[in-house]
Each structure stands twice: as structure tokens, then as C-alpha cells.
C-alpha positions as CSV (number, residue, x, y, z in Angstrom):
1,M,130.2,135.1,114.4
2,S,132.5,133.0,113.7
3,H,134.3,130.5,116.2
4,C,136.6,130.1,117.5
5,H,140.3,128.7,115.1
6,C,141.0,125.9,117.7
7,G,136.9,124.5,117.1
8,S,135.0,125.8,120.9
9,E,132.1,126.9,120.2
10,L,133.1,131.1,121.2
11,A,134.7,134.0,119.3
12,F,137.7,134.0,118.7
13,E,138.2,137.0,120.7
14,N,136.0,135.0,123.7
15,C,138.6,132.4,123.4
16,C,141.9,132.1,122.8
17,Q,143.1,135.2,121.5
18,P,143.1,137.1,125.3
19,I,145.4,133.8,126.5
20,I,147.7,134.6,123.4
21,K,146.9,138.4,124.4
22,G,148.9,137.8,127.6
23,A,146.1,136.0,130.0
24,A,146.5,133.5,132.1
25,A,145.3,130.5,130.2
26,P,142.9,129.3,133.1
27,T,143.7,125.4,132.4
28,A,146.2,123.2,129.7
29,E,143.7,122.9,128.1
30,A,143.4,126.4,127.3
31,L,146.7,126.7,126.8
32,M,146.9,123.5,124.5
33,R,144.0,125.7,122.2
34,A,145.3,128.2,122.4
35,R,148.6,127.0,120.6
36,Y,146.9,125.9,118.4
37,S,145.0,128.8,117.5
38,A,149.1,131.0,117.4
39,Y,149.7,129.0,115.0
40,V,146.9,129.8,113.1
41,V,147.3,133.2,113.2
42,G,150.7,133.4,113.1
43,D,151.8,134.3,116.4
44,I,155.0,132.8,117.3
45,D,156.0,135.0,120.1
46,F,152.8,133.9,122.1
47,L,154.1,130.0,120.9
48,S,158.0,130.8,122.5
49,S,156.8,131.8,125.4
50,S,154.5,130.0,126.3
51,L,156.9,127.1,125.9
52,A,158.1,125.8,129.3
53,P,161.4,127.5,130.0
54,D,163.7,124.8,129.7
55,E,161.7,123.4,125.9
56,R,163.1,126.5,124.3
57,H,166.4,125.8,123.2
58,D,164.1,123.0,121.5
59,F,162.0,125.7,119.6
60,D,162.8,127.9,115.9
61,P,160.9,130.5,115.6
62,E,162.0,131.2,111.8
63,Q,160.8,127.7,111.5
64,A,157.9,128.0,113.2
65,K,156.7,130.8,111.5
66,A,157.1,129.1,107.9
67,W,155.1,125.7,109.0
68,S,152.4,128.3,110.4
69,E,152.7,130.7,107.5
70,N,152.7,127.4,104.5
71,S,150.4,125.4,106.6
72,T,146.6,125.9,105.3
73,W,145.3,124.2,109.4
74,L,142.5,121.7,109.0
75,G,140.7,121.6,113.4
76,L,142.0,120.6,116.9
77,A,140.9,117.4,117.9
78,I,141.1,117.4,121.8
79,H,141.0,113.1,123.1
80,A,141.5,113.5,126.3
81,V,143.0,115.9,129.7
82,K,144.0,114.3,132.2
83,D,144.6,117.1,136.0
84,G,145.1,120.6,134.8
85,G,142.3,122.7,135.9
86,E,142.1,125.0,137.5
87,N,144.4,123.9,141.0
88,D,146.1,122.1,139.0
89,Q,150.1,122.0,138.4
90,I,150.4,120.1,136.0
91,G,148.2,117.8,132.9
92,Q,149.1,116.1,130.2
93,V,146.3,117.0,127.3
94,D,146.7,114.4,124.0
95,F,145.1,116.1,120.8
96,T,145.2,116.0,117.0
97,A,146.0,118.5,115.4
98,S,144.9,118.6,111.2
99,F,147.0,120.1,109.1
100,E,147.8,120.9,104.5
101,Y,151.4,120.9,104.5
102,Q,152.4,121.3,100.3
103,G,149.9,119.7,99.0
104,A,149.5,116.2,101.5
105,R,147.5,116.0,104.6
106,Q,149.0,116.1,108.7
107,D,148.0,114.8,111.5
108,H,150.0,115.5,114.4
109,R,148.9,113.2,117.7
110,E,150.8,114.4,120.8
111,L,149.9,113.9,124.7
112,A,151.2,117.2,125.5
113,S,152.0,117.8,129.6
114,F,152.1,120.7,130.7
115,K,153.2,122.2,134.1
116,R,151.3,125.9,136.3
117,L,154.3,128.3,136.6
118,N,153.9,131.2,138.4
């Protein structure tokens, strides 16, 4: 059994895959991990649908697909989580996604905000 792309100790099938396939993410961190894994496996539809509706206008599926396919995904580090638990409506996840693109290693650090919808 290999561990999930997101760096958890769980198998992909028991971690991010159910969320990518449509299960509700229980926490903001779980959604962040699933979004990273979606880049690794190239699930661009999930990446689009898991964005807040008011953020989707900036999402370019073709660019995301090219980035996904042409990167070597090296790992995800979660630095901090604020709120975003199972009973929270909002949360923040401070993370770094590491990848190699066009021969250069890059570390993308972001403080991502999440809002539970429906």
C-alpha cells in the first residue's frame, strides 16, 4: 500500500480519492490535501468545482492541466490550520506545495481561505 499523495499515512483510496470523487471534505485541511492530490492525479474538474464560485473566474482549466501534467509533484507540507473543522463555516490552511517544473524545484507557499458552502 502506498501513502496518499498529500503526505498522510493513509492510502489514497482512504484519504483524498473519496473527496476528489465527490464525498464532502470534512475539514478545510482535508479539502486542501485533496486539491493537492488532484493536481498530482490530474483531476482538473475537481480543482474547478472545489473552488468557491466567486473564485472560478480566475481558474484556467487548460493551464491547470498543463501544470498538473508537466510537473513532478514532490510533496505537501501543512504549516498551520486555523478553524476549518467539521463544525466551522470558514477556515484557513497555511501550506507549501513542492514540485519540479521545467527542471526547477519550486515551493509554493500559500495561506488559503476556505468557506463551507451548502
